[in-house]
N, C-alpha and C positions, 0 to 999 in steps of 0.2 A: 741572876740567871747564869748558871755555869756553862762552860763551853759545850759540855755534852748535851744539855737541853737546847742550846742554840742549834747544834747540828741536827737534832731530832726535828725541831721545828722547820729547819731548812729542807730536810728530806721530805717532810710532810707536804710542804709547799710545792716542792718539785713534783711529788707524786700527784698532787691535785692538778697541777698544771698539765702533767702528762695525761691524766684522765680527761681533762677538759679538751686537750688537743685530739685525743682519740674520739671523744664524743662529736667534736666538730667534723672530723674526717668521716665518721660513720653517717652523720646527718647529711653531709654533702653527697656521699655515695648514694644514700637512699633518695635524695632529691634528684640526682642525676638519673637513677633508674626510673624513678617516677616520671621524669621528663621524657625519657626514651620510650617507656611503655605506656603509661597513662591509662585512661579508661579503656575498657574492652568493648568490642562491638561484634555482633553476630552477622556473618556474611554467608552467602550461598556458594558452595563449591561443587563442581561437577564430579560425579562418581564414575561416569561412563562416557564414552565419546558420543557426540551428537552431530549428525550431518547437517549441512546447510539446508534451510527451509523446513527442517523438522521441528516439531514442537518439543519443548523441554518439559518432561513430566516430573511429578514429585519424586518418583523413585530414582530419577537421574541425578538428584542433587542431595547434598547433605549440608547441615548447618555447622559452621566452624566459627569458634570464638578467637578473635585476633585483636591485638591492640589497635585502637582507633587510629593511632598515629601511623601505623603500617598498612592499614587497609586502603585500597584504591578509593579515590574520592567518589567515583561513580559506581562503587560496588553495590550489588543488589542485596537487600537485607530481609526481604519478605517474599514468601513463595507466591503471594498474590500478584507480584510484579511480573510473573512469568505468563500469566493468563492472557491469551489473545496474541501472543508473540511467537516467533520462530527464530531459530538460529540464523544469524546473518551470514555465517561461514561455518566451515567444519571446526568443531570445538573439541579439545582434548581433555581427558580426565585431569583432575587436580587443578583445573582452572577456576579462579574466582570470577563468578559471573559479574559483568559490568553492563551498563546501559548500552554501550556501543556494540555489544555482542548480539543484541536482539533487534528484530525489526518486525513490522507488521507483515502478515502473510502476503505473498504476491497475489494480485488480483486475477492474473491470467493463469490458465492451466497449461499442462504440457501440450505442445502442438498449437497453441493459440498465439496470436499476435495482437499488439495494441495498434489499432488503425483509427486515425482521425479523419473525419470528413466535414465539409462545410454544408450546413443545412440552413434553409431559409428560416429566419428568426420567427416569423409569424406563422407560416403554414407548417413548418417542419418541427418546431419545438413549442412555441407559444407558452413558455414558462412552466410547462407541466412535466417535462422530462428531467429527471434527476439521476445522479449516480445510483446504480442498482436497479434502475428501471429496465424493462424488456420491451423492445419495440420491433415492429416490422419495418425494414428498410425498403421503400418502394421507389422504383425508377420508372419514368414515363418516356416512351420513345415515339417520335413522329412516324407516320406511315411513309412508305416508299412505293413509287410507281413500279410497275412490272418492267423488267428488262428482258431482252430476248432470252428465252429458255428459262425464265424464272417466273414466279408468281408474285403479285403485289403483296406488300406487307401493310396491314392496317395499323392505325394508331393503337398503341397498347401500353398498359401499365403492368409491371411485374414486381411481385414481392421477391426481390433478389436475395434477401436474408431474412427469414422468419425468426422472430424471437431473439434478436440480437441483444446481448447484455451491454448496457451503457456503463462505462467506467468513469467518465468525467464529462462535464458540460462546461464549456468556456463562456466567456462574455461576448455579447454581440459585437460585431465589427462591420465596417463598411465592406461591401462586396468588392473584390478585385476585378481586374479587367479580363482575366482568363478563367478557364475551367467551365464546368457545366453550370446550369441554372443561370444563363446569361440573357434569357428572354426579357424584353423591356418591361413586361407586366409583373415580373417578380419583385419582391421587396428589395430594398436597398441594403438591408443588413443580413448578415449570415452569422451563424453560431458554430464554432468548432465542437464536434461531439466525438468522443473517443469510445471505441468499441473493443470487445474481446472477440476476435474472429479467427476461424481456422484459415488455412491457406486458400481453399476453394472460395470461401466467402470473401476473403481479401481481394482476390482477383475479380470477382463479380462487382465488388464495390468500386475498384479502380476503373473497370470498364465503364460502369455507369457514370462515374464522375467525368469521364472524358466524352462519352457519346450521348448520355441521356439529356433530354430537354429539361427535365425536372427531377429532383431527388428530394424525397421527404420521408418523415418518420410517422408511424402510427403506434401510439402507446397502447400496450396490452394490459388488460386487467391483472391485478396481482394474483399469482397462482396459475396464470395461463402459460403453459410451456411453449406456446408458439408453434406447435406442430402443425404443419400444413401438407396437404397433398398437392401434386402438381396442378390439377385442374383448378384448385382454389387460389393459386398464386398468380394467374395471368388473366388480365382483362383485355379482351381483343379490340375494344374501342368502338363497337357498334352501339347505336342508341338502344337503350333498354326498351324492350317491348312493353307496351301499356298493359298494366295489370300483372306483369311478370316480375315478382320480387327478386328473382335471381339475376335479372338484367341479362347482360351479355357475358357473364362469366362462364367460360367454357374450359 
């Protein structure tokens, strides 16, 4: 082999080595890009602003394809995940929706408050009242003798809140030493029941808890709105007349 042939073979070997090096560099680059980008995933992105406690509708979102590596771990990927939820806070456009941005709708309406009272476990709840039930809240007051310039007050029971919505029912607990319902004949267990009440109803319940001899609930049939007129909400305490189905309701 002459020197010219040896130089040609050497140049070919160098060229092959160069091509191999370029191939390795390209393969490494492609591998790095694949590592950074990887698989794609479809996420939900807001197109318009949504206020807190408002539902997010289909027209408010768009589907966006992004690398799985760059997508938030809690990103929402299906429109069905929006059903039954509202925005937990004010949301801005171009935000990728995530689980923490949504919450269940609040159970109380504007102007209402969550109010919890203790009710006798056996006579007031008896295992039949559950969240979503509607009940009459009934307070019973003892009679009062007449004082100078006043008329006597008979024993009476009053529906202080008709058709109250029950939000939650707690577990039975032993009765404390204070508050209403302290008569010896009452059961020894009470149950905390939480209601959605307006301000006036809240004050009535607070008054009854302090001054009523007994506080109990009456479960309404499903679909009963609980509407009552004033004469239907107060029992004056007289013994019902024999044969009179209306008793002493006045």
